[in-house]
N, C-alpha and C positions, 0 to 999 in steps of 0.2 A: 252970495255963497250959501248953498243949501245947508240947512241945520239938521243934524242927526241927534236924536235922543237915544242914549244908551242906558237901559234900565237893568240893574242887577237885582235879582230876587233874594229870597231869604237864605241866610247862612253864607252867602258869598263874601260877606265881611270877614269870614273866618278862613278865607283862602290862605294858604301858606302854613296853616296850623291844622286844618281839618283834612283828614284822609289824603295826605300828599301823594300816596300811591295811586289815587283816583284822579285828584284835581291838580296835582303838580305842586311845585314849591313857591311859585310867585304869589305874592299877596295881591289884593284887589287894587291897591294904589299903584303897584308895579304894572298891572294890566292896564289901568286907566292911563298911565303915562305912555305906554305903547300905543294905545288907541288914539290918544290926542296927537302923537307924533305922526302916525300914519294919516290921520284925518287932515292935518296941516299939509302934508305932502300931496294929498289928493284934492285939496281945495274944498274941504268940508269943514263946517263948524260942528263941534261936538260938545254936548253936555252929558256927563255921566253921573248917574245917581244910583244909590243902593238903598233898599229898605227890606226889613223883615216883615213889614206890614202889608197885607194884601190891599187894604183900603188906601194906603199911601201910594202904592203902585198904580192903582186904578185912578186916583186923582191926577197923578202925573200923566197917565195915558190920556185921560179926558181933557187935560189942559190943551193938548194939541198944538203946542207952540214949537213944532218941528215939522220937517218935510218928510222924514222917514224915521221909524222907530226900530232900533235893534234891542231885542229883549231876551234876557236869560231869565225866564220865569222860575228857574230852579224847581223846587218841590211843587210850586203852584202849577207847573206844567201839567201835572197829572191829576190835579184836584179842582182847579179854579175855572168854573164856567163864567164867573164874574169877570176875570181877566179877559177871557175870550170875548165876552159881550162888550167890554170896554173897547177893545181893539176894533171890533166890528162896528161899533157905534161911531167911532171917530172917522173911520174910512180912510186912514192914512196907510201907506205901504209899511209892512212890518216884516222883519227878518228875525226868526227865532234862532237863538244860539244856545249851545250847551258845550261845556268843557269836555265832558265825558260822552261816549257814545251810548245814549240812553237805550238803544236797541240791543246792546250787548250786556245790559245790566238786568236787574230783577224784572220779572214780568210786569209788575205794576208800573214800572217806569217807561214801558214801551208806548203807552198812549199819551198823546199831547192834545189838550183842548185848544191850544193856540195854533198848532200847525195847519189846521183846516182853514184858517182865515189869514194866513201869512203868505208872503211871496214865496218863501222857502224856509228850510230848516238846515242849519249847519251844526253838526255835533261830532265830537270825538277827536278834535284836533287840539285840545287844551286851549291855552290863551290864543293860539293861532285861529281858532274858530271866530273870534271877534275880528281879527284882521281880514279874514275871508269875507265876513259879513260887511265890513267897511268897503271892501273892493266891490262887492255886489251892489251895495248902496250907491257907490260912485257910478257904476255901470247903469243902474236903473234910473238915476236922477240926471246924469250929465251926458251920457253918450246917446247919440241919435238912435231912435228905435230900430231903424233899418240895419244898424251895425251890430245888433244883438242877435 
């Protein structure tokens, strides 16, 4: 069974409380329950983690004990070359996820250091962004290449 690492970046532990008009009313635990349920349905093993620490996120990326990484780098999306370099160094497929549409927000949020080294980016669908990423991971890892 393919293993997916789901990493949630800084301040995502505040979901449900923090700017619900932007990020919705579900908390991170609720989102992780939905992620794990869909992963089970798709035949994927998932380990989800959250950290406010860039160094801790980099350590988890570098551990590489997964077949594909789904990451919501949150604010580090726009600032962390170190996260980008960690993703690139490990050489595993990555899908970048955002709850909000970063391209409809402040100008400084439009650039992602991770997007250029990711399979793709999914943003703007709230918690459903993670579900779309899991479906993309399933397609990438389990479906024959000619069927894509």
